[in-house]
PDB file with one MODEL, atoms N, CA, C and O in Angstrom:
MODEL        1
ATOM      1  N   MET A   1       0.813  -1.191   0.000  1.00  0.00           N
ATOM      2  CA  MET A   1       0.000   0.000   0.000  1.00  0.00           C
ATOM      3  C   MET A   1       0.861   1.261   0.000  1.00  0.00           C
ATOM      4  O   MET A   1       0.460   2.287  -0.549  1.00  0.00           O
ATOM      5  N   ASP A   2       2.040   1.188   0.613  1.00  0.00           N
ATOM      6  CA  ASP A   2       2.917   2.354   0.644  1.00  0.00           C
ATOM      7  C   ASP A   2       3.493   2.665  -0.737  1.00  0.00           C
ATOM      8  O   ASP A   2       3.847   3.808  -1.029  1.00  0.00           O
ATOM      9  N   VAL A   3       3.583   1.635  -1.583  1.00  0.00           N
ATOM     10  CA  VAL A   3       4.143   1.830  -2.922  1.00  0.00           C
ATOM     11  C   VAL A   3       3.244   2.727  -3.760  1.00  0.00           C
ATOM     12  O   VAL A   3       3.731   3.489  -4.595  1.00  0.00           O
ATOM     13  N   ILE A   4       1.954   2.644  -3.547  1.00  0.00           N
ATOM     14  CA  ILE A   4       1.010   3.421  -4.344  1.00  0.00           C
ATOM     15  C   ILE A   4       1.192   4.924  -4.148  1.00  0.00           C
ATOM     16  O   ILE A   4       0.866   5.714  -5.034  1.00  0.00           O
ATOM     17  N   TYR A   5       1.707   5.309  -2.999  1.00  0.00           N
ATOM     18  CA  TYR A   5       1.952   6.737  -2.752  1.00  0.00           C
ATOM     19  C   TYR A   5       3.076   7.280  -3.634  1.00  0.00           C
ATOM     20  O   TYR A   5       3.150   8.484  -3.879  1.00  0.00           O
ATOM     21  N   GLY A   6       3.924   6.419  -4.095  1.00  0.00           N
ATOM     22  CA  GLY A   6       4.971   6.839  -5.023  1.00  0.00           C
ATOM     23  C   GLY A   6       4.566   6.657  -6.473  1.00  0.00           C
ATOM     24  O   GLY A   6       4.983   7.425  -7.340  1.00  0.00           O
ATOM     25  N   LEU A   7       3.743   5.630  -6.743  1.00  0.00           N
ATOM     26  CA  LEU A   7       3.343   5.352  -8.119  1.00  0.00           C
ATOM     27  C   LEU A   7       2.352   6.378  -8.671  1.00  0.00           C
ATOM     28  O   LEU A   7       2.445   6.764  -9.836  1.00  0.00           O
ATOM     29  N   ILE A   8       1.427   6.810  -7.860  1.00  0.00           N
ATOM     30  CA  ILE A   8       0.416   7.762  -8.350  1.00  0.00           C
ATOM     31  C   ILE A   8       1.049   9.086  -8.781  1.00  0.00           C
ATOM     32  O   ILE A   8       0.755   9.546  -9.885  1.00  0.00           O
ATOM     33  N   PRO A   9       1.889   9.715  -7.983  1.00  0.00           N
ATOM     34  CA  PRO A   9       2.536  10.946  -8.477  1.00  0.00           C
ATOM     35  C   PRO A   9       3.453  10.682  -9.674  1.00  0.00           C
ATOM     36  O   PRO A   9       3.565  11.519 -10.570  1.00  0.00           O
ATOM     37  N   GLY A  10       4.093   9.545  -9.686  1.00  0.00           N
ATOM     38  CA  GLY A  10       4.957   9.209 -10.826  1.00  0.00           C
ATOM     39  C   GLY A  10       4.163   9.079 -12.114  1.00  0.00           C
ATOM     40  O   GLY A  10       4.598   9.572 -13.155  1.00  0.00           O
ATOM     41  N   MET A  11       3.008   8.427 -12.067  1.00  0.00           N
ATOM     42  CA  MET A  11       2.166   8.271 -13.253  1.00  0.00           C
ATOM     43  C   MET A  11       1.556   9.600 -13.683  1.00  0.00           C
ATOM     44  O   MET A  11       1.377   9.847 -14.875  1.00  0.00           O
ATOM     45  N   ILE A  12       1.239  10.451 -12.716  1.00  0.00           N
ATOM     46  CA  ILE A  12       0.716  11.777 -13.070  1.00  0.00           C
ATOM     47  C   ILE A  12       1.795  12.586 -13.788  1.00  0.00           C
ATOM     48  O   ILE A  12       1.513  13.247 -14.787  1.00  0.00           O
ATOM     49  N   LEU A  13       3.022  12.535 -13.286  1.00  0.00           N
ATOM     50  CA  LEU A  13       4.124  13.254 -13.952  1.00  0.00           C
ATOM     51  C   LEU A  13       4.406  12.677 -15.337  1.00  0.00           C
ATOM     52  O   LEU A  13       4.653  13.426 -16.282  1.00  0.00           O
ATOM     53  N   LEU A  14       4.370  11.366 -15.460  1.00  0.00           N
ATOM     54  CA  LEU A  14       4.596  10.727 -16.759  1.00  0.00           C
ATOM     55  C   LEU A  14       3.487  11.099 -17.747  1.00  0.00           C
ATOM     56  O   LEU A  14       3.759  11.339 -18.924  1.00  0.00           O
ATOM     57  N   GLY A  15       2.255  11.147 -17.278  1.00  0.00           N
ATOM     58  CA  GLY A  15       1.136  11.549 -18.133  1.00  0.00           C
ATOM     59  C   GLY A  15       1.249  12.995 -18.568  1.00  0.00           C
ATOM     60  O   GLY A  15       0.978  13.317 -19.725  1.00  0.00           O
ATOM     61  N   LEU A  16       1.646  13.869 -17.659  1.00  0.00           N
ATOM     62  CA  LEU A  16       1.828  15.277 -18.018  1.00  0.00           C
ATOM     63  C   LEU A  16       2.966  15.458 -19.023  1.00  0.00           C
ATOM     64  O   LEU A  16       2.881  16.296 -19.921  1.00  0.00           O
ATOM     65  N   ALA A  17       4.014  14.679 -18.868  1.00  0.00           N
ATOM     66  CA  ALA A  17       5.124  14.740 -19.822  1.00  0.00           C
ATOM     67  C   ALA A  17       4.669  14.275 -21.202  1.00  0.00           C
ATOM     68  O   ALA A  17       5.060  14.862 -22.211  1.00  0.00           O
ATOM     69  N   ALA A  18       3.848  13.227 -21.257  1.00  0.00           N
ATOM     70  CA  ALA A  18       3.339  12.738 -22.544  1.00  0.00           C
ATOM     71  C   ALA A  18       2.442  13.778 -23.210  1.00  0.00           C
ATOM     72  O   ALA A  18       2.518  13.972 -24.423  1.00  0.00           O
ATOM     73  N   VAL A  19       1.608  14.438 -22.440  1.00  0.00           N
ATOM     74  CA  VAL A  19       0.736  15.490 -22.984  1.00  0.00           C
ATOM     75  C   VAL A  19       1.581  16.660 -23.477  1.00  0.00           C
ATOM     76  O   VAL A  19       1.285  17.238 -24.523  1.00  0.00           O
ATOM     77  N   ALA A  20       2.625  17.012 -22.739  1.00  0.00           N
ATOM     78  CA  ALA A  20       3.511  18.102 -23.162  1.00  0.00           C
ATOM     79  C   ALA A  20       4.214  17.763 -24.475  1.00  0.00           C
ATOM     80  O   ALA A  20       4.346  18.624 -25.344  1.00  0.00           O
ATOM     81  N   VAL A  21       4.661  16.533 -24.624  1.00  0.00           N
ATOM     82  CA  VAL A  21       5.313  16.116 -25.877  1.00  0.00           C
ATOM     83  C   VAL A  21       4.313  16.137 -27.027  1.00  0.00           C
ATOM     84  O   VAL A  21       4.666  16.530 -28.138  1.00  0.00           O
ATOM     85  N   LEU A  22       3.078  15.722 -26.783  1.00  0.00           N
ATOM     86  CA  LEU A  22       2.049  15.755 -27.817  1.00  0.00           C
ATOM     87  C   LEU A  22       1.779  17.180 -28.279  1.00  0.00           C
ATOM     88  O   LEU A  22       1.693  17.433 -29.481  1.00  0.00           O
ATOM     89  N   PHE A  23       1.643  18.117 -27.338  1.00  0.00           N
ATOM     90  CA  PHE A  23       1.410  19.510 -27.708  1.00  0.00           C
ATOM     91  C   PHE A  23       2.618  20.106 -28.421  1.00  0.00           C
ATOM     92  O   PHE A  23       2.457  20.890 -29.356  1.00  0.00           O
ATOM     93  N   TRP A  24       3.823  19.747 -27.993  1.00  0.00           N
ATOM     94  CA  TRP A  24       5.032  20.244 -28.673  1.00  0.00           C
ATOM     95  C   TRP A  24       5.072  19.752 -30.114  1.00  0.00           C
ATOM     96  O   TRP A  24       5.396  20.514 -31.025  1.00  0.00           O
ATOM     97  N   ALA A  25       4.739  18.459 -30.326  1.00  0.00           N
ATOM     98  CA  ALA A  25       4.762  17.907 -31.679  1.00  0.00           C
ATOM     99  C   ALA A  25       3.707  18.576 -32.556  1.00  0.00           C
ATOM    100  O   ALA A  25       3.956  18.836 -33.734  1.00  0.00           O
ATOM    101  N   ALA A  26       2.553  18.852 -32.003  1.00  0.00           N
ATOM    102  CA  ALA A  26       1.496  19.500 -32.779  1.00  0.00           C
ATOM    103  C   ALA A  26       1.869  20.937 -33.139  1.00  0.00           C
ATOM    104  O   ALA A  26       1.585  21.393 -34.247  1.00  0.00           O
ATOM    105  N   ARG A  27       2.497  21.643 -32.217  1.00  0.00           N
ATOM    106  CA  ARG A  27       2.880  23.040 -32.485  1.00  0.00           C
ATOM    107  C   ARG A  27       4.052  23.151 -33.451  1.00  0.00           C
ATOM    108  O   ARG A  27       4.164  24.141 -34.174  1.00  0.00           O
ATOM    109  N   SER A  28       4.927  22.145 -33.473  1.00  0.00           N
ATOM    110  CA  SER A  28       6.098  22.219 -34.346  1.00  0.00           C
ATOM    111  C   SER A  28       5.827  21.676 -35.743  1.00  0.00           C
ATOM    112  O   SER A  28       6.731  21.650 -36.578  1.00  0.00           O
ATOM    113  N   GLY A  29       4.587  21.239 -36.011  1.00  0.00           N
ATOM    114  CA  GLY A  29       4.226  20.841 -37.371  1.00  0.00           C
ATOM    115  C   GLY A  29       4.473  19.382 -37.695  1.00  0.00           C
ATOM    116  O   GLY A  29       4.577  19.038 -38.872  1.00  0.00           O
ATOM    117  N   GLN A  30       4.570  18.530 -36.726  1.00  0.00           N
ATOM    118  CA  GLN A  30       4.815  17.114 -36.986  1.00  0.00           C
ATOM    119  C   GLN A  30       3.624  16.428 -37.646  1.00  0.00           C
ATOM    120  O   GLN A  30       3.804  15.423 -38.334  1.00  0.00           O
ATOM    121  N   PHE A  31       2.434  16.938 -37.455  1.00  0.00           N
ATOM    122  CA  PHE A  31       1.234  16.303 -37.981  1.00  0.00           C
ATOM    123  C   PHE A  31       0.631  17.068 -39.147  1.00  0.00           C
ATOM    124  O   PHE A  31      -0.545  16.876 -39.455  1.00  0.00           O
ATOM    125  N   GLU A  32       1.392  17.922 -39.800  1.00  0.00           N
ATOM    126  CA  GLU A  32       0.864  18.745 -40.878  1.00  0.00           C
ATOM    127  C   GLU A  32       0.557  17.937 -42.136  1.00  0.00           C
ATOM    128  O   GLU A  32      -0.538  18.064 -42.685  1.00  0.00           O
ATOM    129  N   ASP A  33       1.482  17.118 -42.605  1.00  0.00           N
ATOM    130  CA  ASP A  33       1.324  16.399 -43.868  1.00  0.00           C
ATOM    131  C   ASP A  33       1.392  14.902 -43.592  1.00  0.00           C
ATOM    132  O   ASP A  33       2.464  14.298 -43.646  1.00  0.00           O
ATOM    133  N   LEU A  34       0.250  14.317 -43.299  1.00  0.00           N
ATOM    134  CA  LEU A  34       0.225  12.888 -42.983  1.00  0.00           C
ATOM    135  C   LEU A  34       0.255  12.017 -44.233  1.00  0.00           C
ATOM    136  O   LEU A  34       0.725  10.880 -44.175  1.00  0.00           O
ATOM    137  N   GLU A  35      -0.236  12.525 -45.362  1.00  0.00           N
ATOM    138  CA  GLU A  35      -0.300  11.729 -46.583  1.00  0.00           C
ATOM    139  C   GLU A  35       0.975  11.845 -47.428  1.00  0.00           C
ATOM    140  O   GLU A  35       1.241  10.976 -48.258  1.00  0.00           O
ATOM    141  N   GLY A  36       1.754  12.889 -47.230  1.00  0.00           N
ATOM    142  CA  GLY A  36       2.927  13.109 -48.069  1.00  0.00           C
ATOM    143  C   GLY A  36       3.955  12.007 -47.964  1.00  0.00           C
ATOM    144  O   GLY A  36       4.463  11.545 -48.986  1.00  0.00           O
ATOM    145  N   GLU A  37       4.270  11.578 -46.778  1.00  0.00           N
ATOM    146  CA  GLU A  37       5.257  10.520 -46.598  1.00  0.00           C
ATOM    147  C   GLU A  37       4.755   9.191 -47.148  1.00  0.00           C
ATOM    148  O   GLU A  37       5.540   8.399 -47.668  1.00  0.00           O
ATOM    149  N   ALA A  38       3.462   8.944 -47.038  1.00  0.00           N
ATOM    150  CA  ALA A  38       2.903   7.693 -47.564  1.00  0.00           C
ATOM    151  C   ALA A  38       3.018   7.652 -49.081  1.00  0.00           C
ATOM    152  O   ALA A  38       3.293   6.595 -49.648  1.00  0.00           O
ATOM    153  N   HIS A  39       2.814   8.775 -49.742  1.00  0.00           N
ATOM    154  CA  HIS A  39       2.922   8.810 -51.196  1.00  0.00           C
ATOM    155  C   HIS A  39       4.377   8.869 -51.648  1.00  0.00           C
ATOM    156  O   HIS A  39       4.703   8.379 -52.730  1.00  0.00           O
ATOM    157  N   ARG A  40       5.246   9.452 -50.849  1.00  0.00           N
ATOM    158  CA  ARG A  40       6.646   9.577 -51.218  1.00  0.00           C
ATOM    159  C   ARG A  40       7.332   8.216 -51.276  1.00  0.00           C
ATOM    160  O   ARG A  40       8.280   8.033 -52.040  1.00  0.00           O
ATOM    161  N   ILE A  41       6.866   7.269 -50.481  1.00  0.00           N
ATOM    162  CA  ILE A  41       7.435   5.923 -50.509  1.00  0.00           C
ATOM    163  C   ILE A  41       7.207   5.277 -51.864  1.00  0.00           C
ATOM    164  O   ILE A  41       8.064   4.541 -52.353  1.00  0.00           O
ATOM    165  N   LEU A  42       6.056   5.546 -52.477  1.00  0.00           N
ATOM    166  CA  LEU A  42       5.692   4.899 -53.731  1.00  0.00           C
ATOM    167  C   LEU A  42       6.383   5.512 -54.936  1.00  0.00           C
ATOM    168  O   LEU A  42       6.452   4.873 -55.986  1.00  0.00           O
ATOM    169  N   MET A  43       6.894   6.726 -54.820  1.00  0.00           N
ATOM    170  CA  MET A  43       7.563   7.383 -55.944  1.00  0.00           C
ATOM    171  C   MET A  43       9.038   7.000 -55.968  1.00  0.00           C
ATOM    172  O   MET A  43       9.750   7.161 -54.976  1.00  0.00           O
ATOM    173  N   ASP A  44       9.483   6.494 -57.108  1.00  0.00           N
ATOM    174  CA  ASP A  44      10.888   6.114 -57.220  1.00  0.00           C
ATOM    175  C   ASP A  44      11.567   6.848 -58.378  1.00  0.00           C
ATOM    176  O   ASP A  44      12.461   6.297 -59.019  1.00  0.00           O
ATOM    177  N   ASP A  45      11.149   8.078 -58.646  1.00  0.00           N
ATOM    178  CA  ASP A  45      11.716   8.844 -59.749  1.00  0.00           C
ATOM    179  C   ASP A  45      13.180   9.198 -59.525  1.00  0.00           C
ATOM    180  O   ASP A  45      13.935   9.334 -60.487  1.00  0.00           O
ATOM    181  N   ASP A  46      13.584   9.346 -58.286  1.00  0.00           N
ATOM    182  CA  ASP A  46      14.956   9.761 -58.016  1.00  0.00           C
ATOM    183  C   ASP A  46      15.924   8.577 -57.968  1.00  0.00           C
ATOM    184  O   ASP A  46      17.126   8.778 -57.794  1.00  0.00           O
ATOM    185  N   ILE A  47      15.431   7.364 -58.115  1.00  0.00           N
ATOM    186  CA  ILE A  47      16.300   6.190 -58.090  1.00  0.00           C
ATOM    187  C   ILE A  47      16.540   5.749 -59.532  1.00  0.00           C
ATOM    188  O   ILE A  47      15.595   5.450 -60.262  1.00  0.00           O
ATOM    189  N   HIS A  48      17.787   5.710 -59.928  1.00  0.00           N
ATOM    190  CA  HIS A  48      18.144   5.291 -61.276  1.00  0.00           C
ATOM    191  C   HIS A  48      18.599   3.841 -61.239  1.00  0.00           C
ATOM    192  O   HIS A  48      19.315   3.437 -60.322  1.00  0.00           O
ATOM    193  N   PRO A  49      18.189   3.053 -62.231  1.00  0.00           N
ATOM    194  CA  PRO A  49      18.613   1.650 -62.224  1.00  0.00           C
ATOM    195  C   PRO A  49      20.123   1.539 -62.414  1.00  0.00           C
ATOM    196  O   PRO A  49      20.725   2.295 -63.177  1.00  0.00           O
ATOM    197  N   VAL A  50      20.700   0.614 -61.730  1.00  0.00           N
ATOM    198  CA  VAL A  50      22.142   0.387 -61.819  1.00  0.00           C
ATOM    199  C   VAL A  50      22.409  -0.554 -62.969  1.00  0.00           C
ATOM    200  O   VAL A  50      21.823  -1.633 -63.057  1.00  0.00           O
ATOM    201  N   LYS A  51      23.311  -0.132 -63.862  1.00  0.00           N
ATOM    202  CA  LYS A  51      23.656  -0.992 -64.990  1.00  0.00           C
ATOM    203  C   LYS A  51      24.613  -2.077 -64.506  1.00  0.00           C
ATOM    204  O   LYS A  51      25.604  -1.811 -63.824  1.00  0.00           O
ATOM    205  N   LYS A  52      24.286  -3.284 -64.878  1.00  0.00           N
ATOM    206  CA  LYS A  52      25.132  -4.402 -64.467  1.00  0.00           C
ATOM    207  C   LYS A  52      26.310  -4.508 -65.423  1.00  0.00           C
ATOM    208  O   LYS A  52      26.154  -4.413 -66.640  1.00  0.00           O
ATOM    209  N   LYS A  53      27.477  -4.704 -64.856  1.00  0.00           N
ATOM    210  CA  LYS A  53      28.666  -4.882 -65.666  1.00  0.00           C
ATOM    211  C   LYS A  53      28.763  -6.336 -66.074  1.00  0.00           C
ATOM    212  O   LYS A  53      28.447  -7.240 -65.300  1.00  0.00           O
ATOM    213  N   LYS A  54      29.202  -6.545 -67.293  1.00  0.00           N
ATOM    214  CA  LYS A  54      29.410  -7.913 -67.731  1.00  0.00           C
ATOM    215  C   LYS A  54      30.744  -8.386 -67.184  1.00  0.00           C
ATOM    216  O   LYS A  54      31.789  -7.781 -67.422  1.00  0.00           O
ATOM    217  N   LEU A  55      30.681  -9.452 -66.466  1.00  0.00           N
ATOM    218  CA  LEU A  55      31.898 -10.020 -65.917  1.00  0.00           C
ATOM    219  C   LEU A  55      32.435 -11.079 -66.856  1.00  0.00           C
ATOM    220  O   LEU A  55      31.660 -11.764 -67.525  1.00  0.00           O
ATOM    221  N   PRO A  56      33.743 -11.224 -66.916  1.00  0.00           N
ATOM    222  CA  PRO A  56      34.288 -12.275 -67.771  1.00  0.00           C
ATOM    223  C   PRO A  56      33.866 -13.646 -67.245  1.00  0.00           C
ATOM    224  O   PRO A  56      33.724 -13.854 -66.040  1.00  0.00           O
ATOM    225  N   LYS A  57      33.674 -14.557 -68.168  1.00  0.00           N
ATOM    226  CA  LYS A  57      33.267 -15.904 -67.792  1.00  0.00           C
ATOM    227  C   LYS A  57      34.439 -16.589 -67.113  1.00  0.00           C
ATOM    228  O   LYS A  57      35.514 -16.745 -67.692  1.00  0.00           O
ATOM    229  N   GLN A  58      34.211 -16.984 -65.904  1.00  0.00           N
ATOM    230  CA  GLN A  58      35.275 -17.649 -65.164  1.00  0.00           C
ATOM    231  C   GLN A  58      35.031 -19.145 -65.185  1.00  0.00           C
ATOM    232  O   GLN A  58      33.904 -19.621 -65.051  1.00  0.00           O
ATOM    233  N   MET A  59      36.105 -19.854 -65.356  1.00  0.00           N
ATOM    234  CA  MET A  59      35.985 -21.305 -65.412  1.00  0.00           C
ATOM    235  C   MET A  59      36.635 -21.921 -64.191  1.00  0.00           C
ATOM    236  O   MET A  59      37.619 -21.408 -63.658  1.00  0.00           O
ATOM    237  N   MET A  60      36.080 -23.001 -63.774  1.00  0.00           N
ATOM    238  CA  MET A  60      36.655 -23.711 -62.661  1.00  0.00           C
ATOM    239  C   MET A  60      37.892 -24.460 -63.153  1.00  0.00           C
ATOM    240  O   MET A  60      37.977 -24.765 -64.342  1.00  0.00           O
ATOM    241  N   PRO A  61      38.844 -24.765 -62.289  1.00  0.00           N
ATOM    242  CA  PRO A  61      40.071 -25.427 -62.741  1.00  0.00           C
ATOM    243  C   PRO A  61      39.819 -26.748 -63.465  1.00  0.00           C
ATOM    244  O   PRO A  61      40.566 -27.095 -64.380  1.00  0.00           O
ATOM    245  N   ASP A  62      38.814 -27.467 -63.086  1.00  0.00           N
ATOM    246  CA  ASP A  62      38.567 -28.753 -63.738  1.00  0.00           C
ATOM    247  C   ASP A  62      37.442 -28.673 -64.754  1.00  0.00           C
ATOM    248  O   ASP A  62      36.928 -29.709 -65.173  1.00  0.00           O
ATOM    249  N   ALA A  63      37.036 -27.448 -65.173  1.00  0.00           N
ATOM    250  CA  ALA A  63      35.944 -27.289 -66.109  1.00  0.00           C
ATOM    251  C   ALA A  63      36.318 -27.773 -67.500  1.00  0.00           C
ATOM    252  O   ALA A  63      35.443 -28.234 -68.234  1.00  0.00           O
ATOM    253  N   ASP A  64      37.601 -27.686 -67.893  1.00  0.00           N
ATOM    254  CA  ASP A  64      37.995 -28.127 -69.225  1.00  0.00           C
ATOM    255  C   ASP A  64      37.894 -29.653 -69.361  1.00  0.00           C
ATOM    256  O   ASP A  64      37.805 -30.150 -70.483  1.00  0.00           O
ATOM    257  N   GLU A  65      37.904 -30.376 -68.305  1.00  0.00           N
ATOM    258  CA  GLU A  65      37.760 -31.816 -68.353  1.00  0.00           C
ATOM    259  C   GLU A  65      36.350 -32.223 -68.725  1.00  0.00           C
ATOM    260  O   GLU A  65      36.149 -33.277 -69.328  1.00  0.00           O
ATOM    261  N   GLN A  66      35.360 -31.398 -68.374  1.00  0.00           N
ATOM    262  CA  GLN A  66      33.971 -31.735 -68.649  1.00  0.00           C
ATOM    263  C   GLN A  66      33.578 -31.400 -70.069  1.00  0.00           C
ATOM    264  O   GLN A  66      32.597 -31.962 -70.556  1.00  0.00           O
ATOM    265  N   GLU A  67      34.265 -30.538 -70.753  1.00  0.00           N
ATOM    266  CA  GLU A  67      33.869 -30.126 -72.111  1.00  0.00           C
ATOM    267  C   GLU A  67      34.448 -31.007 -73.149  1.00  0.00           C
ATOM    268  O   GLU A  67      34.212 -30.797 -74.339  1.00  0.00           O
TER     269      GLU A  67
ENDMDL
END
């Protein structure tokens, strides 16, 4: 029962801190464009395909025995 006297003020402080962080995020514009990031994932215009280099055909040491 004595523990509850420490837990209740601790939870109230933690709740107030969470509310303060929520208000800070809202005031700083964190929730302004919710759809932009979702659509930006689907756009790949800035990614250019990498051209594959042709590598020389390498043969295993005993490959000439099989041919």
